[in-house]
MITOR-104012 format. One record per atom (N, C-alpha, C): residue in three letters; x, z negated, y. Coordinates in steps of 0.2 Angstrom, whole numbers, plus 2048, in hexadecimal, padded with zeros to 3 digits. Last residue first. Example, Ala and Ser with C-alpha at 12.3 -4.5 7.8 and 13.67 -1.06 7.14 Angstrom:
! MITOR-104012
SER8407DD7F5;SER8447DC7FB;SER8407D9800;ALA8427D97E4;ALA83E7D97EA;ALA8427D97F0;
***
This chain:
! MITOR-104012
UNK80C7997CA;UNK80C7937CD;UNK80678F7CE;UNK8077A57C6;UNK8097A07C1;UNK80A7997C4;UNK8047AB7D2;UNK7FF7AA7CD;UNK8017A57C8;UNK8117AD7D7;UNK80C7A97DA;UNK8077A77D6;UNK8177B57CD;UNK81A7AE7CE;UNK8157AA7D2;UNK80F7C07CE;UNK80F7BD7C8;UNK8127B67C9;UNK8127C57DB;UNK80C7C27DA;UNK80B7BE7D3;UNK8207C87D8;UNK81F7C37DD;UNK8177C07DC;UNK81D7D37CF;UNK8217CD7CD;UNK8207C77D1;UNK8177DC7D8;UNK8137DA7D2;UNK8177D37CF;UNK8217DE7E2;UNK81B7DB7E4;UNK8177D87DE;UNK8297E57D9;UNK82C7DF7DC;UNK8267DB7DF;UNK8247F17D6;UNK8247EC7D1;UNK8267E57D4;UNK81A7FB7E2;UNK8217F87DF;UNK81F7F37DA;UNK8148057EE;UNK8138027E8;UNK8198017E4;UNK81B8007FE;UNK8188057FA;UNK8178027F3;UNK8207F3802;UNK81A7F6805;UNK8177FB801;UNK82C7ED7FE;UNK8267EB7FA;UNK81F7EE7FD;UNK8367F2805;UNK8367F47FE;UNK8307F17FA;UNK8347EB811;UNK8327F2811;UNK8327F480A;UNK82B7DB80F;UNK8317DF80F;UNK8307E680E;UNK81B7DA818;UNK8207D9812;UNK8267DC813;UNK8187D4829;UNK8187D9824;UNK81C7D781E;UNK80D7CD835;UNK8137CC830;UNK8127D282B;UNK80A7CB846;UNK8087CF840;UNK80E7CE83B;UNK8077BE850;UNK80C7C284E;UNK80A7C5847;UNK7FC7BD85E;UNK7FD7BC856;UNK8027C0854;UNK7F67BE86A;UNK7FB7BA869;UNK7FC7B8862;UNK7ED7C986D;UNK7EB7C3869;UNK7F07BD868;UNK7F57D2874;UNK7EE7D0876;UNK7EC7C9873;UNK8017D486C;UNK8017D1873;UNK7FA7CF876;UNK7FC7D8860;UNK8007D2860;UNK8007CF867;UNK7F57E3863;UNK7F17DE861;UNK7F57D7862;UNK8007EB867;UNK7FB7EA86C;UNK7F77E486A;UNK8067EE85B;UNK8097E9860;UNK8057E7865;UNK7FF7F7854;UNK7FD7F0853;UNK8017EB857;UNK805803858;UNK7FE80185A;UNK7FC7FA859;UNK811801852;UNK811800859;UNK80A7FF85C;UNK80D804845;UNK8107FD846;UNK8107FC84E;UNK80A811846;UNK80480C845;UNK807805846;UNK817816847;UNK81281784D;UNK80C81284C;UNK81D81383B;UNK81F810841;UNK81A810847;UNK81681082C;UNK816814831;UNK818811838;UNK815806822;UNK81C809823;UNK81C80D82A;UNK80880481F;UNK80B7FF824;UNK813801826;UNK80680C815;UNK80480F81B;UNK80780A821;UNK808804809;UNK80D80980B;UNK80C80C812;UNK8057F280D;UNK8037F980A;UNK8087FE80D;UNK7FF7E781A;UNK8027E8814;UNK8017EF811;UNK7FF7DB826;UNK7FE7E2825;UNK8027E481F;UNK7F87CB82A;UNK7FE7CF827;UNK7FB7D7827;UNK7F67BC834;UNK7F47C3832;UNK7FA7C7830;UNK7EF7AC835;UNK7F57B0834;UNK7F37B7832;UNK7E77A083E;UNK7E67A683A;UNK7ED7AA83B;UNK7E5793844;UNK7EC795841;UNK7EC79B83D;UNK7D8792848;UNK7DD79384D;UNK7E479584A;UNK7CB793842;UNK7D179783F;UNK7D6798844;UNK7C278C849;UNK7C378A842;UNK7C978D83F;UNK7C1793855;UNK7C378B855;UNK7C578984E;UNK7C77A3850;UNK7C279E853;UNK7C5797853;UNK7C97B1849;UNK7CE7AD84D;UNK7C97A8852;UNK7C07B9844;UNK7C37B4840;UNK7C77AF844;UNK7BD7C384D;UNK7B87C0849;UNK7BA7BA846;UNK7CA7C7851;UNK7C57C4856;UNK7BF7C0852;UNK7CF7CD846;UNK7D27C7848;UNK7CD7C484D;UNK7C67D8845;UNK7C67D383F;UNK7C97CD842;UNK7C97DF850;UNK7C27DD84F;UNK7C27D784A;UNK7D67E384D;UNK7D57DF853;UNK7CE7DB852;UNK7D37EC842;UNK7D77E5841;UNK7D67E0847;UNK7CC7F6849;UNK7C97F2844;UNK7CD7EB842;UNK7D67FA852;UNK7CF7F8855;UNK7CC7F384F;UNK7E07FF84A;UNK7E17F984F;UNK7DB7F6851;UNK7DA809843;UNK7DD80383F;UNK7DE7FD844;UNK7D781284D;UNK7D280F849;UNK7D4809845;UNK7E3815853;UNK7DE812857;UNK7D980F853;UNK7EA81B848;UNK7ED81584B;UNK7E781184F;UNK7E2826846;UNK7E3821841;UNK7E581B844;UNK7E582D852;UNK7DE82B851;UNK7DE82684B;UNK7F382F851;UNK7F082B857;UNK7E9828855;UNK7F3838847;UNK7F6831846;UNK7F482D84B;UNK7EC84384C;UNK7E9840847;UNK7EC839846;UNK7F5846857;UNK7EE844858;UNK7EB841853;UNK80184A84F;UNK801844854;UNK7FA842856;UNK7FC854847;UNK7FF84E844;UNK7FF848849;UNK7F885D851;UNK7F385A84D;UNK7F6854849;UNK805860857;UNK80085D85B;UNK7FA85A857;UNK80C86684B;UNK80E86084F;UNK80985C853;UNK804870848;UNK80586B843;UNK807865847;UNK804878854;UNK7FE876851;UNK7FF87084D;UNK81287C853;UNK80F878859;UNK809875857;UNK813883848;UNK81787D848;UNK81487884E;UNK803889844;UNK80A88A845;UNK80D883846;UNK7F588F83F;UNK7F988983D;UNK80088B83E;UNK7E889384A;UNK7EF895847;UNK7F3890845;UNK7D888D846;UNK7DE88D84A;UNK7E3891846;UNK7CD88A83F;UNK7CC88E844;UNK7D288F849;UNK7D2882835;UNK7CF888833;UNK7CE88D839;UNK7D587683D;UNK7DA87A83A;UNK7D8881838;UNK7C887183F;UNK7CC873845;UNK7D2878842;UNK7C486D832;UNK7C0872836;UNK7C487583C;UNK7CE86482F;UNK7CD86A82B;UNK7CA86F82F;UNK7CB85A839;UNK7D285D839;UNK7D1864835;UNK7BE856834;UNK7BF85983B;UNK7C685D83B;UNK7C1851827;UNK7BD857828;UNK7BE85A82F;UNK7C884582B;UNK7CC84A827;UNK7C8851828;UNK7BE83F831;UNK7C4840835;UNK7C8846832;UNK7B583C827;UNK7B384182C;UNK7B9843831;UNK7BD83381F;UNK7BB83A81C;UNK7B983F822;UNK7BF827823;UNK7C482C825;UNK7C2833823;UNK7B9817828;UNK7B781E825;UNK7BC823828;UNK7B8805826;UNK7BB80B828;UNK7B8811825;UNK7B17F582B;UNK7B27FB826;UNK7B580182A;UNK7AD7EA832;UNK7B47EB831;UNK7B67F182C;UNK7A17ED83F;UNK7A37EB839;UNK7AA7EC838;UNK7987F4849;UNK79B7ED84A;UNK79C7EA843;UNK79E80484D;UNK79A800849;UNK79D7F8849;UNK7A780C854;UNK7A2808858;UNK79D804854;UNK7AE81284A;UNK7B280E84F;UNK7AD809853;UNK7A981A840;UNK7A781383F;UNK7AB80F845;UNK7B6827843;UNK7B0824840;UNK7AF81D83F;UNK7BB82F84F;UNK7BD82884D;UNK7B7825849;UNK7C0840851;UNK7BB83B850;UNK7BE83484D;UNK7CC84685D;UNK7C9846856;UNK7C5840855;UNK7D2851867;UNK7CE84B867;UNK7CA84B861;UNK7E3856869;UNK7DD857865;UNK7D9851866;UNK7ED852871;UNK7EB859871;UNK7E485A86E;UNK7F3845872;UNK7ED846875;UNK7EA84D875;UNK7FF84686C;UNK7FA842868;UNK7F384386C;UNK809853869;UNK80585086F;UNK7FF84D86C;UNK81885285F;UNK811855861;UNK80E851867;UNK82384D859;UNK82485385E;UNK81D856860;UNK81F843851;UNK824841856;UNK82584785B;UNK817849848;UNK81484684D;UNK818844853;UNK82084C83D;UNK81D851841;UNK81A84F848;UNK82183F838;UNK82784283A;UNK82584883F;UNK81483B834;UNK818837839;UNK81E83B83C;UNK81284582A;UNK80E845831;UNK811841836;UNK81B841821;UNK81C848823;UNK81884882A;UNK81783481D;UNK81E835820;UNK81E83C824;UNK80A838817;UNK80B83381D;UNK811834820;UNK80A84180C;UNK808843813;UNK80A83F818;UNK8168437FF;UNK81083F802;UNK810841809;UNK812854800;UNK81084E7FE;UNK8168497FD;UNK81585F80F;UNK81685D808;UNK813856807;UNK809869819;UNK80F864818;UNK80F862811;UNK7FE87081D;UNK803874819;UNK80A86F818;UNK7F386A822;UNK7F986D827;UNK7FE870823;UNK7ED866817;UNK7EA86B81B;UNK7EF86E820;UNK7F685C813;UNK7F586280F;UNK7F2868813;UNK7F485381D;UNK7FB85681C;UNK7FA85C818;UNK7E884F81A;UNK7E9852821;UNK7F0856820;UNK7EA84880E;UNK7E584E80E;UNK7E6852815;UNK7F383E812;UNK7F584380D;UNK7F084980D;UNK7EB83681B;UNK7F183981D;UNK7F383F818;UNK7E0833812;UNK7DF837818;UNK7E583A81A;UNK7E782A80A;UNK7E4830807;UNK7E383580C;UNK7EA820813;UNK7F0823810;UNK7ED82A80D;UNK7DD81B815;UNK7E181E81A;UNK7E7822818;UNK7D0821809;UNK7D581C80B;UNK7DA81F811;UNK7C082780B;UNK7C782880A;UNK7CB82280C;UNK7B381C80C;UNK7B5823809;UNK7BC823807;UNK7B2810812;UNK7AC81380E;UNK7AD81980B;UNK7BF804812;UNK7BD80B813;UNK7B780D80F;UNK7BA7F3816;UNK7BD7F8812;UNK7BB7FF814;UNK7BA7E1818;UNK7B97E881B;UNK7BD7ED817;UNK7BB7D5811;UNK7B67D5817;UNK7B67DC81A;UNK7BE7CD802;UNK7BE7D4805;UNK7B97D480B;UNK7C77BE800;UNK7C07C1801;UNK7C17C8805;UNK7CE7B37F6;UNK7D07B97FA;UNK7C97BD7FA;UNK7D57A57F1;UNK7CE7A77F4;UNK7CF7AD7F9;UNK7E17A27ED;UNK7DC7A47E8;UNK7D67A67EA;UNK7E979F7F8;UNK7EB7A47F3;UNK7E67A67EE;UNK7DC79D804;UNK7E279B801;UNK7E47A07FC;UNK7D47A580C;UNK7D479E80E;UNK7DA79B80A;UNK7D67B5812;UNK7D87B180D;UNK7D87A9810;UNK7CE7C5813;UNK7CF7BE817;UNK7D17B9811;UNK7D37D6815;UNK7D17D0811;UNK7D27CA815;UNK7CF7E7817;UNK7D07E081A;UNK7CE7DA816;UNK7D57F7811;UNK7D17F1810;UNK7D37EB815;UNK7D7805809;UNK7D7802810;UNK7D27FD811;UNK7E080D7FC;UNK7DB8087FF;UNK7DC807806;UNK7E98177F8;UNK7E28177F5;UNK7DD8127F8;UNK7F4816800;UNK7F181D7FF;UNK7EA81C7FC;UNK7F080880B;UNK7F480B806;UNK7F1812805;UNK7EF7F9813;UNK7EE800815;UNK7F3804810;UNK7E77EA816;UNK7EA7EE811;UNK7E97F6812;UNK7E87DD820;UNK7E67E4820;UNK7EA7E881B;UNK7E47CC81F;UNK7E87D181C;UNK7E57D881D;UNK7E47BC825;UNK7E17C2825;UNK7E67C8823;UNK7E27AB820;UNK7E77B0821;UNK7E27B7821;UNK7E2799825;UNK7DF79F822;UNK7E37A5824;UNK7F2797820;UNK7EC79981E;UNK7E7796824;UNK80279F823;UNK7FD799824;UNK7F679C822;UNK8117A381A;UNK80A7A581C;UNK80679E81D;UNK8207A881E;UNK81D7A281D;UNK8167A381F;UNK8267B7816;UNK8237B381C;UNK8207AD819;UNK82A7BE80B;UNK82F7BD810;UNK82C7BA816;UNK81E7BD802;UNK8257BD7FF;UNK82A7BB805;UNK8137C0808;UNK8147B8807;UNK81B7B8804;UNK8107CD807;UNK8137CA80E;UNK8157C380D;UNK80B7CE7FB;UNK8127D17FC;UNK8157CE802;UNK7FE7CB7F9;UNK8037C67F8;UNK80A7C87FA;UNK7F87D87FA;UNK7F77D37FF;UNK7FC7CD7FF;UNK7FE7DF7EF;UNK7FF7E17F6;UNK7FE7DB7FB;UNK7F87D77E5;UNK7FF7D77E5;UNK8017D97EC;UNK7EA7DA7E7;UNK7ED7D37E8;UNK7F47D37E9;UNK7EB7E77E2;UNK7E97E67E9;UNK7EC7DF7EB;UNK7EE7E67D5;UNK7F27EA7D9;UNK7F17E87E0;UNK7EE7D87CB;UNK7EA7DC7CF;UNK7EE7E07D4;UNK7F67D57BC;UNK7F67D57C3;UNK7F27DA7C6;UNK7F77CC7AD;UNK7F57D27B0;UNK7F47D17B8;UNK8047C57A4;UNK7FF7C47AA;UNK7FD7CA7AD;UNK8097BF795;UNK8087C5799;UNK8037C379E;UNK8167B478D;UNK80F7B5791;UNK80F7BC794;UNK81F7B977F;UNK81F7B6785;UNK8187B8789;UNK8257BF773;UNK8207B9773;UNK8207B5779;UNK82A7CB773;UNK82F7C5775;UNK82B7BF775;UNK8207D3770;UNK8267D476C;UNK82B7CE76D;UNK8177D077A;UNK8157CF773;UNK81C7CE76F;UNK81E7D6785;UNK81C7CF785;UNK81B7CC77E;UNK81F7E3782;UNK8257DF783;UNK8237D8782;UNK8117E6782;UNK8157E777C;UNK81C7E377C;UNK80E7E578F;UNK80B7E078A;UNK80F7E0784;UNK8157F0794;UNK8177E9796;UNK8157E4791;UNK80E7FB78F;UNK8157FA78E;UNK8187F378F;UNK8017F8794;UNK8037F878C;UNK80A7F778B;UNK8037F97A2;UNK8017F379F;UNK8027F2797;UNK8088077A3;UNK80C8017A5;UNK80A7FB7A2;UNK7FD80E79D;UNK80480F79B;UNK80880979D;UNK7F280A7A4;UNK7F280979D;UNK7FA80979A;UNK7F580F7B1;UNK7F48077B0;UNK7F58067A8;UNK7F681D7AF;UNK7FC8197B1;UNK7FB8127AF;UNK7E881F7AC;UNK7ED8217A7;UNK7F481D7A9;UNK7E181A7B7;UNK7E08177B1;UNK7E68187AC;UNK7E78177C7;UNK7E681C7C2;UNK7E68197BB;UNK7E08077CD;UNK7E580C7CD;UNK7E38127C8;UNK7DF7F57CF;UNK7DC7FC7CE;UNK7E28017CF;UNK7E87F17C0;UNK7E27F47C4;UNK7E27F17CB;UNK7F27EB7BA;UNK7ED7ED7B6;UNK7E77EF7B9;UNK8047EA7BB;UNK7FD7EC7BF;UNK7F87EE7BA;UNK80B7DD7B1;UNK80A7E47B3;UNK8047E57B7;UNK8177D17AA;UNK8117D37AE;UNK8117DA7B0;UNK81E7C47A1;UNK81D7CB7A2;UNK8177CC7A6;UNK8297B67A2;UNK8227B97A4;UNK8227C07A4;UNK8367B479E;UNK8317AF79D;UNK82A7B179E;UNK8447BC797;UNK83E7BD79B;UNK8397B8799;UNK84D7BC78C;UNK84E7B7792;UNK8487B7797;UNK84A7C7785;UNK8487C1782;UNK8497BB787;UNK8517D178C;UNK84A7D178C;UNK8477CA78A;UNK85F7CC795;UNK85C7CE78F;UNK8557CD78F;UNK8687D07A4;UNK8647CC7A0;UNK8617CF79A;UNK86E7D87AE;UNK8727D47AA;UNK86E7CF7A5;UNK8687E07B7;UNK8677D97B8;UNK86B7D47B4;UNK86B7ED7B3;UNK86D7EA7BA;UNK86D7E37BA;UNK8657EC7A6;UNK86D7ED7A7;UNK86F7EB7AD;UNK8587EB7A9;UNK85B7E67A5;UNK8637E67A6;UNK8577F77B0;UNK8557F17B4;UNK8597EB7B0;UNK8598017A7;UNK85D8017AC;UNK85D7FA7B0;UNK84E7FF79E;UNK8557FE79C;UNK85A7FD7A1;UNK8448027A7;UNK8447FC7A4;UNK84B7FA7A2;UNK8478107A9;UNK84880B7AF;UNK8488047AD;UNK84381479C;UNK84A81579E;UNK84B8107A4;UNK83581179A;UNK83A80E796;UNK84180F799;UNK83081A7A5;UNK82F8127A5;UNK83480F7A0;UNK8318287A5;UNK8368247A8;UNK83681C7A7;UNK82682D79D;UNK82D83079C;UNK83282B79F;UNK81B8267A1;UNK81D82679A;UNK824828799;UNK81A82B7AF;UNK81B8247AD;UNK81E8237A6;UNK8178387AC;UNK81D8377B0;UNK81F82F7AE;UNK80A8387A6;UNK81083A7A3;UNK8178387A6;UNK8038337B1;UNK80482F7AB;UNK80A8317A7;UNK80583D7BB;UNK8078377BC;UNK8088337B6;UNK7FE8487B4;UNK8058487B5;UNK8088417B7;UNK7F18427B5;UNK7F48447AF;UNK7FB8447AF;UNK7EF8417C3;UNK7EF83B7BF;UNK7F283C7B8;UNK7F88477D0;UNK7F484A7CB;UNK7F48447C5;UNK7F88447E1;UNK7F98417DB;UNK7F58447D5;UNK7FC8527EC;UNK7F984C7EA;UNK7FA84A7E3;UNK80185F7EC;UNK7FE85C7F2;UNK7FB8567F1;UNK8088657E2;UNK8008657E2;UNK7FD8627E8;UNK8158637E4;UNK81286A7E5;UNK80B86B7E4;UNK8168557E3;UNK8178597E9;UNK81485F7E9;UNK8168507D6;UNK80F8517DA;UNK8108547E0;UNK82284D7D1;UNK81E8527CE;UNK8188547D2;UNK8298427D5;UNK8298487DA;UNK82584E7D7;UNK8278317D5;UNK8268377D2;UNK82583D7D7;UNK8338257D8;UNK82D8287DB;UNK82C82F7D8;UNK8378167D1;UNK83881D7D0;UNK8318217D3;UNK83F8087D5;UNK83980B7D7;UNK83A8137D6;UNK8457F87CF;UNK8458007CF;UNK83F8037D0;UNK84E7EA7D1;UNK8477ED7D3;UNK8487F57D3;UNK8557DB7CB;UNK8557E27CB;UNK84E7E57CD;UNK8547CF7D0;UNK85A7D07CC;UNK85B7D87CB;UNK84F7C67DE;UNK84E7CC7DA;UNK8557CF7D6;UNK84A7B67E0;UNK8507BA7DF;UNK84E7C07DB;UNK83F7AD7E0;UNK83F7B47E4;UNK8457B87E4;UNK8407A37D7;UNK8427A27DE;UNK8427A87E3;UNK83D7A97CB;UNK8387A57CF;UNK83A7A37D6;UNK8447BA7CB;UNK8457B37C9;UNK83F7AF7CD;UNK8407CA7C5;UNK8407C57CA;UNK8407BE7C8;UNK8417DA7C2;UNK8427D47BF;UNK8447CF7C4;UNK8367E87C2;UNK8397E37C5;UNK83B7DD7C1;UNK8327FA7C2;UNK8337F47BF;UNK8377EF7C3;UNK8278087C5;UNK82B8037C8;UNK82C7FD7C3;UNK8228177CA;UNK8238147C4;UNK82980E7C6;UNK81581E7D4;UNK81C81A7D4;UNK81C8177CD;UNK8098237D4;UNK80E8277D3;UNK8158247D4;UNK8008167CE;UNK7FF81C7D1;UNK8048217CF;UNK80380A7C7;UNK7FC80C7C9;UNK7FA8127CB;UNK80D8037C1;UNK80C80B7BF;UNK80580D7C1;UNK8197F77C0;UNK8147FA7C5;UNK8138017C3;UNK81E7E87B7;UNK81E7F07B8;UNK8187F17BD;UNK82A7DA7B6;UNK8237DD7B8;UNK8247E57B9;UNK8307CB7B0;UNK8317D37B0;UNK82A7D67B1;UNK8377BC7B6;UNK8317C07B5;UNK8337C87B5;UNK83E7AD7B1;UNK83F7B47B3;UNK8387B87B1;UNK84179C7B7;UNK83D7A17B4;UNK83E7A87B6;
***
């Protein structure tokens, strides 16, 4: 069985052709650069960029894979959540291909695809706990099986990736902000600024990053923004984020890891999971709880069509 999938929920335009045995025949991710000068994603520009590149990378994928469109058995696309313009372009384009070739079209939930991405390269045991950290979402899910997925914690305002981008903009760094802050933090003192940790003492699994972002903004307005300030603030902000995520994930594990859930497996998915500092913070959880955290392949962490194709195969099964 062959699957053709597209992902256009934000500022990555991606297509993938995957076989049922997980073999990837082609996977193309085009990252839009038009948003850099704006310090964040502009929905209208994102939609136009998807429209301009989607047909071309589809042709490139077919050429690379050596297959014809009529050989594809299933077509799928991200159908939400995300930026409505991009979702409409990707889903309408892919639906058109499915109709033209008289093959089924399967709509895929973007968040579900992220959660299932760690199942691609790992043997998952149920029950399963998944921390989803991306530019648009920060959530914790509990899975009893493939089809029983329950949201047990989420951000009440900004997502963690969004907080990285906004703080980067305050510091005059380019978009996307996560990699920029991680780079600057290597040269900074992570204990220089004492930043707030919202909801950290609340006995729940929810997150809040808006107040943290505001605190950075207020400090920046009273300071001289030089290289030393940028490095120290980047390091302090990153440490604060790492502390919050680690505490909440550890709390979730302790709540679920009991006599009924001794085989609990835990994954971390989404683009922010690429941050090496945050991964090191999670190492402490592995040591304390004797649980190995699992991650998707690196190319499946950011928004991409491979995770959409993989989710399609699992849902079809």
